[in-house]
C-alpha positions in Angstrom: 0.0 0.0 0.0 1.2 3.5 -0.8 2.2 5.6 2.2 1.6 9.3 2.9 4.9 10.2 1.3 4.1 8.4 -1.9 0.7 10.2 -2.0 2.7 13.4 -1.8 4.7 12.5 -4.8 1.7 11.4 -6.8 -0.1 14.7 -6.0 3.0 16.7 -6.8 3.2 15.0 -10.2 -0.5 15.9 -10.7 0.3 19.6 -9.9 3.1 19.6 -12.5 0.9 17.9 -15.2 -2.0 20.3 -14.5 0.4 23.3 -14.9 1.8 21.9 -18.1 -1.8 21.4 -19.4 -2.6 25.0 -18.4 0.5 26.3 -20.3 -0.4 24.2 -23.4 -4.0 25.3 -23.5 -3.2 29.0 -23.1 -0.5 28.7 -25.7 -3.0 27.1 -28.0 -5.4 30.0 -27.4 -2.6 32.5 -28.2 -1.8 30.6 -31.5 -5.3 29.9 -32.8 -7.3 32.5 -30.9 -9.5 29.7 -29.6 -11.4 30.8 -26.5 -12.4 27.2 -25.8 -8.7 26.5 -25.2 -8.4 29.6 -23.0 -11.3 28.5 -20.9 -9.7 25.1 -20.3 -6.3 26.6 -19.7 -7.7 28.9 -16.9 -9.6 25.9 -15.5 -6.5 23.7 -15.3 -4.5 26.5 -13.8 -7.0 26.9 -11.0 -7.1 23.1 -10.5 -3.2 23.0 -10.3 -3.4 25.7 -7.5 -6.0 23.6 -5.6 -3.8 20.5 -6.0 -0.8 22.5 -4.9 -2.6 23.5 -1.7 -3.5 19.8 -1.2 0.2 18.8 -1.6 1.6 21.5 0.7 -0.8 20.9 3.5 -0.7 17.0 3.2 3.1 17.2 3.4 3.2 19.5 6.4 0.6 17.5 8.4 1.9 14.1 7.4 2.1 13.0 11.0 -1.5 13.8 11.8 -3.6 11.0 10.2 -6.8 12.1 11.8 -6.6 15.5 10.2 -5.6 14.1 6.9 -8.5 11.6 7.0 -10.9 14.5 6.4 -8.6 17.1 4.7 -7.5 14.9 1.8 -11.1 13.8 0.8 -12.3 17.4 1.1 -9.6 19.0 -1.0 -9.9 16.1 -3.5 -13.6 16.7 -3.7 -13.1 20.5 -4.2 -10.6 19.9 -7.0 -12.6 17.2 -8.8 -15.9 19.2 -8.5 -14.2 22.2 -10.1 -12.5 20.1 -12.9 -15.7 18.3 -13.8 -17.8 21.5 -13.8 -15.2 23.2 -15.8 -15.3 20.5 -18.5 -19.1 20.4 -18.5 -19.3 24.2 -18.9 -16.5 24.4 -21.6 -17.9 21.6 -23.7 -21.6 22.6 -23.4 -20.6 26.1 -24.3 -18.3 25.0 -27.1 -20.5 26.5 -29.9 -20.1 29.9 -28.1 -16.4 29.7 -27.1 -15.2 28.3 -30.5 -16.7 31.2 -32.5 -13.9 33.5 -33.8 -14.4 37.2 -34.3 -15.0 38.2 -37.9 -12.0 39.9 -39.4 -14.3 42.8 -40.5 -15.9 43.3 -37.0 -13.4 46.0 -36.2 -14.6 48.1 -39.1 -18.3 47.5 -38.7 -19.0 50.9 -37.3 -17.1 52.5 -40.2 -18.9 50.4 -42.8 -22.3 51.3 -41.2 -21.5 55.0 -41.2 -20.5 54.8 -44.8 -23.7 53.0 -45.8 -25.8 55.6 -43.9 -24.1 58.4 -45.8 -24.7 56.7 -49.1 -28.2 55.5 -48.4 -30.0 58.5 -49.9 -27.9 58.4 -53.1 -28.7 54.7 -53.5 -32.4 55.2 -53.0 -32.4 58.0 -55.7 -30.6 55.8 -58.2 -32.9 52.8 -58.3 -35.6 51.2 -56.1 -34.1 47.7 -56.6 -30.6 48.9 -55.6 -32.1 50.6 -52.6 -33.8 47.4 -51.5 -30.6 45.5 -51.9 -28.7 48.1 -49.8 -31.4 47.9 -47.1 -31.1 44.1 -47.0 -27.3 44.3 -46.7 -27.6 46.9 -43.9 -30.1 44.7 -42.0 -27.8 41.7 -42.5 -24.9 43.7 -41.1 -26.9 44.9 -38.1 -27.9 41.3 -37.4 -24.3 40.2 -37.5 -23.4 43.0 -35.1 -26.1 41.9 -32.7 -25.0 38.3 -32.9 -21.4 39.3 -32.3 -22.3 41.4 -29.3 -24.5 38.6 -27.9 -21.7 36.1 -28.5 -19.2 38.3 -26.6 -21.6 38.6 -23.7 -22.1 34.9 -23.5 -18.3 34.3 -23.5 -17.9 36.8 -20.7 -20.7 35.1 -18.7 -19.0 31.7 -19.1 -15.6 33.1 -18.0 -17.2 34.9 -15.0 -19.0 31.6 -14.1 -15.6 29.8 -14.3 -14.1 32.4 -12.0 -16.9 32.1 -9.5 -16.6 28.3 -9.6 -12.9 28.5 -9.0 -13.5 30.8 -6.1 -16.0 28.3 -4.6 -13.6 25.4 -5.1 -10.7 27.4 -3.6 -12.9 28.4 -0.6 -13.9 24.8 -0.1 -10.3 23.6 -0.2 -9.1 26.3 2.2 -12.1 25.8 4.6 -11.0 22.1 4.9 -8.2 23.4 7.0 -10.7 24.4 9.7 -13.9 22.6 9.0 -14.9 18.9 8.6 -17.7 18.4 6.0 -20.3 16.1 7.7 -20.9 12.8 6.0 -18.0 13.2 3.6 -16.7 9.7 4.4 -19.3 7.1 5.4 -17.7 4.1 7.0 -20.8 1.9 7.3 -22.0 2.0 3.7 -20.6 0.4 0.5 -20.5 3.9 -1.1 -18.1 5.5 1.3 -17.8 8.8 -0.5 -21.2 10.0 -1.8 -19.8 13.4 -2.5 -17.9 11.9 -5.5 -21.2 11.4 -7.3 -21.8 15.1 -8.3 -18.3 15.3 -10.0 -19.0 11.9 -11.7 -22.4 13.2 -13.0 -20.7 16.4 -14.3 -18.0 14.4 -16.1 -20.8 12.3 -17.8 -22.6 15.6 -18.7 -19.4 16.8 -20.3 -19.2 13.5 -22.2 -22.8 13.9 -23.4 -22.2 17.4 -24.8 -18.9 16.2 -26.3 -20.9 13.9 -28.6 -23.9 16.3 -28.9 -21.7 19.1 -30.2 -20.1 16.5 -32.6 -16.6 17.1 -31.3 -15.8 13.4 -32.0 -16.1 14.3 -35.7 -13.2 16.9 -35.4 -10.1 15.8 -37.3 -7.8 16.8 -34.5 -6.1 14.6 -31.9 -6.7 17.4 -29.4 -10.3 16.4 -29.0 -9.5 12.7 -28.8 -7.2 13.6 -25.8 -10.1 15.5 -24.1 -12.6 12.7 -24.4 -10.1 10.1 -23.2 -9.2 12.2 -20.2 -12.9 12.7 -19.3 -13.5 9.0 -19.5 -10.5 8.3 -17.3 -11.6 11.0 -14.8 -15.2 9.6 -14.7 -13.8 6.2 -13.9 -11.5 7.6 -11.3 -14.5 9.3 -9.5 -16.4 6.0 -9.6 -13.5 4.2 -8.0 -12.9 6.9 -5.4 -16.5 6.8 -4.3 -15.8 3.2 -2.9 -12.7 4.4 -1.0 -13.2 3.8 2.7 -10.0 5.3 3.9 -7.1 7.4 2.7 -4.4 5.5 0.9 -6.5 2.3 0.4 -6.4 0.6 -3.0 -9.4 2.5 -4.4 -7.9 5.8 -3.1 -4.5 5.1 -4.7 -5.9 3.8 -8.0 -8.1 7.0 -8.3 -5.1 9.2 -7.8 -3.1 7.3 -10.4 -6.0 7.5 -12.9 -6.2 11.3 -12.2 -2.5 11.6 -13.2 -3.1 9.3 -16.2 -6.0 11.6 -17.4 -3.7 14.6 -17.2 -1.0 12.7 -19.1 -3.4 11.5 -21.8 -4.6 15.1 -22.2 -1.0 16.3 -22.6 -0.3 13.6 -25.2 -3.4 14.7 -27.2 -2.3 18.4 -27.1 1.3 17.5 -28.0 0.2 15.3 -31.0 -2.2 18.1 -32.1 0.6 20.6 -31.9 2.9 18.4 -34.0 0.1 17.8 -36.6 -0.6 21.5 -36.7 3.1 22.3 -37.3 3.3 19.6 -40.0 0.2 20.9 -41.7 1.6 24.5 -41.4 4.9 23.3 -42.9 3.0 21.6 -45.8 1.0 24.8 -46.3 4.2 26.9 -46.4 5.8 24.5 -48.8 2.7 24.7 -51.0 2.7 28.5 -50.8 6.4 28.5 -51.8 5.6 26.3 -54.8 2.7 28.6 -55.7 4.9 31.7 -55.3 7.5 30.1 -57.5 5.0 29.4 -60.2 3.6 32.9 -59.8 7.0 34.4 -60.2 7.5 32.3 -63.3 4.1 33.4 -64.6 4.9 37.0 -63.8 8.2 36.8 -65.7 6.3 35.2 -68.6 3.6 37.9 -68.5 6.2 40.6 -68.3 8.1 39.2 -71.3 4.8 38.9 -73.3 3.9 42.4 -72.2 7.2 43.8 -73.5 6.7 41.9 -76.7 3.2 43.3 -77.0 4.5 46.8 -76.3 7.1 46.4 -79.0 4.5 45.0 -81.4 2.1 47.9 -80.6 4.9 50.4 -81.2 5.8 48.8 -84.6 2.1 48.8 -85.5 1.7 52.5 -84.5 4.8 53.4 -86.5 3.5 51.5 -89.5 0.1 53.1 -89.4 1.8 56.5 -89.0 4.1 56.0 -92.0 1.3 54.3 -94.1 -1.1 57.2 -93.4 1.5 59.8 -94.4 2.3 57.8 -97.5 -1.4 57.6 -98.4 -1.8 61.4 -98.1 1.0 62.0 -100.6 -0.9 60.6 -103.7 -4.4 61.7 -102.5 -3.6 65.5 -102.7 -2.6 65.4 -106.4 -5.7 63.3 -107.2 -8.0 65.9 -105.6 -6.2 68.8 -107.1 -6.1 67.5 -110.6 -9.8 66.4 -110.4 -10.7 70.0 -109.4 -8.7 71.4 -112.3 -10.1 68.9 -114.9 -13.8 69.3 -114.0 -14.4 72.8 -115.5 -12.6 71.8 -118.7 -14.7 68.7 -119.4 -18.0 69.4 -121.2 -19.4 65.9 -121.3 -21.9 65.3 -118.5 -21.0 61.6 -118.1 -17.3 62.4 -117.8 -18.1 65.1 -115.2 -19.9 62.5 -113.1 -16.9 60.3 -113.3 -14.6 63.1 -112.2 -17.0 63.8 -109.3 -16.8 60.1 -108.3 -13.0 60.3 -108.3 -13.1 63.5 -106.2 -15.7 62.2 -103.8 -13.8 58.9 -103.1 -10.5 60.8 -102.8 -12.1 63.0 -100.1 -13.3 59.9 -98.3 -9.9 58.3 -98.5 -8.3 61.5 -97.2 -10.8 61.6 -94.3 -10.0 57.9 -93.5 -6.3 58.7 -93.6 -6.7 61.6 -91.2 -8.9 59.5 -88.9 -6.2 56.7 -88.7 -3.5 59.3 -88.0 -5.6 60.8 -85.2 -6.2 57.4 -83.7 -2.5 56.6 -83.8 -1.8 59.9 -82.0 -4.4 59.3 -79.4 -3.2 55.8 -78.6 0.4 56.9 -78.4 -0.7 59.9 -76.3 0.9 62.3 -78.7 -2.2 64.3 -79.6 -1.2 67.9 -79.3 -3.6 70.9 -79.0 -2.9 74.3 -80.5 -5.1 76.4 -78.2 -6.2 79.9 -79.0 -9.0 82.2 -77.8 -12.1 82.4 -80.0 -15.9 82.7 -80.1 -17.5 79.3 -80.1 -20.5 80.8 -82.0 -18.3 81.6 -85.0 -17.1 78.0 -85.6 -20.6 76.6 -85.1 -22.0 79.0 -87.8 -19.1 78.1 -90.1 -19.6 74.4 -89.5 -23.3 74.6 -90.2 -22.6 76.6 -93.4 -20.2 74.0 -94.7 -22.6 71.1 -93.9 -25.5 73.1 -95.6 -23.5 73.7 -98.8 -22.2 70.1 -99.0 -25.4 68.1 -98.2 -28.1 67.5 -100.8 -30.7 66.6 -98.2 -30.6 70.1 -96.8 -30.6 71.6 -100.3 -33.7 69.6 -101.1 -35.4 70.9 -97.9 -35.7 67.3 -96.5 -33.8 68.4 -93.4 -34.2 71.7 -91.6 -31.1 72.9 -89.7 -31.5 75.5 -87.0 -29.1 77.1 -84.5 -29.9 79.1 -81.4 -26.7 81.1 -81.3 -24.9 82.3 -78.1 -21.6 84.1 -78.0 -19.2 82.1 -75.8 -15.5 82.8 -75.5 -13.4 79.7 -75.1 -9.7 78.8 -75.3 -9.2 75.6 -77.4 -7.8 74.1 -80.6 -10.1 75.6 -83.2 -9.3 73.0 -85.8 -10.1 70.1 -83.5 -13.3 71.7 -82.2 -14.4 72.2 -85.9 -13.6 68.5 -86.4 -15.8 67.5 -83.5 -18.7 69.7 -84.7 -18.4 68.4 -88.3 -18.4 64.8 -87.1 -21.5 65.2 -84.9 -23.4 67.2 -87.5 -22.5 64.7 -90.2 -23.8 61.9 -88.0 -27.0 63.7 -87.3 -27.6 64.2 -91.0 -26.6 60.6 -91.8 -29.2 59.1 -89.5 -32.0 61.7 -90.2 -33.8 61.2 -93.5 -36.1 64.1 -92.9 -36.9 66.4 -90.0 -35.0 68.9 -87.9 -31.5 69.2 -86.6 -31.2 71.8 -83.8 -27.9 73.1 -82.5 -27.7 75.0 -79.3 -24.9 76.5 -77.2 -25.1 78.0 -73.7 -23.1 78.4 -70.5 -24.1 75.9 -67.8 -22.2 75.1 -64.6 -19.4 77.5 -65.6 -18.8 75.5 -68.9 -19.8 75.9 -72.5 -22.5 73.3 -73.3 -23.2 72.5 -77.0 -26.0 70.1 -78.0 -26.9 68.7 -81.4 -30.4 67.3 -81.5 -32.0 65.4 -84.4 -35.3 63.7 -85.2 -33.7 60.7 -86.8 -33.5 57.0 -86.0 -32.2 57.3 -82.4 -29.6 55.1 -80.8 -30.0 51.4 -80.1 -29.8 50.8 -76.3 -27.3 48.0 -77.0 -25.0 50.3 -78.9 -25.3 53.3 -76.5 -22.9 52.0 -73.8 -20.0 51.6 -76.2 -21.0 54.4 -78.7 -17.8 56.3 -78.2 -15.4 53.3 -78.5 -13.5 52.4 -81.6 -15.2 50.8 -84.6 -18.7 51.3 -83.2 -20.5 51.4 -86.6 -23.7 49.5 -86.3 -26.7 51.4 -87.6 -29.3 51.5 -84.8 -32.3 50.1 -86.8 -30.9 48.2 -89.7 -27.7 46.7 -88.3 -25.7 47.9 -91.3 -22.1 49.3 -91.1 -21.8 53.0 -91.8 -18.4 54.7 -91.8 -15.2 53.6 -90.1 -16.5 53.9 -86.5 -13.6 56.1 -85.5 -15.3 59.5 -85.6 -17.0 59.4 -82.2 -13.9 57.9 -80.6 -11.8 60.7 -81.9 -14.3 63.3 -80.9 -14.4 61.9 -77.3 -10.6 62.0 -77.1 -10.5 65.6 -78.4 -13.1 66.9 -76.0 -11.6 65.1 -73.0 -8.2 66.4 -73.9 -9.7 69.9 -73.5 -11.0 69.0 -70.1 -14.6 68.6 -71.2 -17.1 65.7 -71.5 -19.2 64.3 -74.3 -22.3 62.0 -74.1 -25.4 61.1 -76.0 -29.0 60.0 -75.2 -32.2 59.2 -77.0 -34.8 62.0 -77.0 -37.6 61.5 -74.4 -35.6 58.5 -73.1 -37.1 56.3 -75.8 -36.0 54.4 -78.9 -38.6 53.8 -81.6 -36.9 55.2 -84.7 -38.8 58.5 -84.7 -37.7 60.5 -81.6 -34.1 60.8 -82.6 -31.1 61.5 -80.3 -29.1 64.4 -78.8 -25.3 64.6 -78.5 -23.8 66.9 -75.9 -20.3 68.1 -75.2 -18.9 70.6 -72.7 -15.7 72.8 -72.9 -14.1 75.1 -70.3 -14.7 78.8 -70.8 -12.6 81.9 -70.1 -13.7 84.9 -68.0 -16.4 82.7 -66.4 -18.0 85.3 -64.2 -18.2 88.0 -67.0 -19.6 85.5 -69.5 -22.2 84.2 -67.0 -23.3 87.7 -66.2 -23.6 88.5 -69.9 -25.7 85.4 -70.4 -28.0 86.3 -67.5 -28.5 89.8 -68.9 -29.3 88.4 -72.4 -31.9 85.9 -71.0 -33.9 88.7 -69.3 
């Protein structure tokens, strides 16, 4: 039979194992931010302190067996009651303790404030978008409430554990002065009925272990916990039949208690080893992925450099080809203009007109290609000067009127509500934009009215060109100002090169303005037509705005 001194060594071993368990669990919490591990770590620390009191007092009063007869069972009971309750609380509250804070929780208030500021704008944009924003806000508020409730429950569990530890410590300390009545019953088979509550609590912990499906976790850590609970429950059952200190049941129960601690430590150690192995595998995988990414990055960079070189060669070719095309076009146009008055035959005059017309088209195409090349190479230069926008609008309308048969035949009426606006811009480029927009309006208006207006709005010159033609297909409208957008809205035919609006947009934006288009009356039925707008900065803003206000009175 083990003596009092051997009992001291067994209990001292238990103190060391409980301290190691506490260190392991708290370290696990610090690594994984797992509050379940923190809860158990605090619990084992308190249990180690109770066991330490048990050891110190037992050793100092080793020669007083009557005192130890009651002190040892009382401190054992205090420690086991605390340990079993701690396991039951931790495992029953596992769904609460195991929840990790969302990484976005720290910015919830910022996100909520941002949504509040944007709420009005969202509601004005679209009812469906507003609904979606409201749902997202409600979902975020629900998560905030759940997070707050979760933190409160965790605090309640930790406070309960502290209260339980206080009760257990008080019970252990009081055993120095008080003898619990009926703690050891000599005349009954069940000599220690006080061991039944801890046994029941260990079984409750075991029940919740399976209820919370912790047995399904792919981690040796949980296997160590369930094994230690089973061993502790068995130890309590054996201790309940101990009739005296240091009898067989008493000694076996103490050895099983140390075994439970040891099994728990083994589970934690194996879990830590597995975690480090998985972490190493993950790091190796990440290194492989990073190596492949670096290779891909080098390949992409190489391809990008090749594409840049190819694009440069293409731009240079287009630039040279365009200049070379202009060289023969100018003599063709000049000679056609010189020959036409000298030819009397009507048929031959028509042929000369065809040559001149196609030469002009080719010249226009060449100019467009040159402009695109300059825009893409960011070498489009502006020769700015100060002039009246009204003058170039009138000149543009006159040129279109003289060169368009539809206006000559009175199929299209062209009107202009003139307004003197002083701007500083590249006159040639603005004329190019106006000619392009007016040409498009005439092209898509078989008959009706084209109205040009200019005014000062929001301290900028605003020019609009409104027609009563076919309108713009909603499918075409989003990419109307991109390159090669040439689809006719109603007939699906290709008209022109599709470069004019792209060039116009680039020119206007280079001046610091904006250009856009919309169907009239927000409809598209082939009869309402469309309106193109563009803005340009003005000079002497205050003076010109005052002059416009006076003119409008």
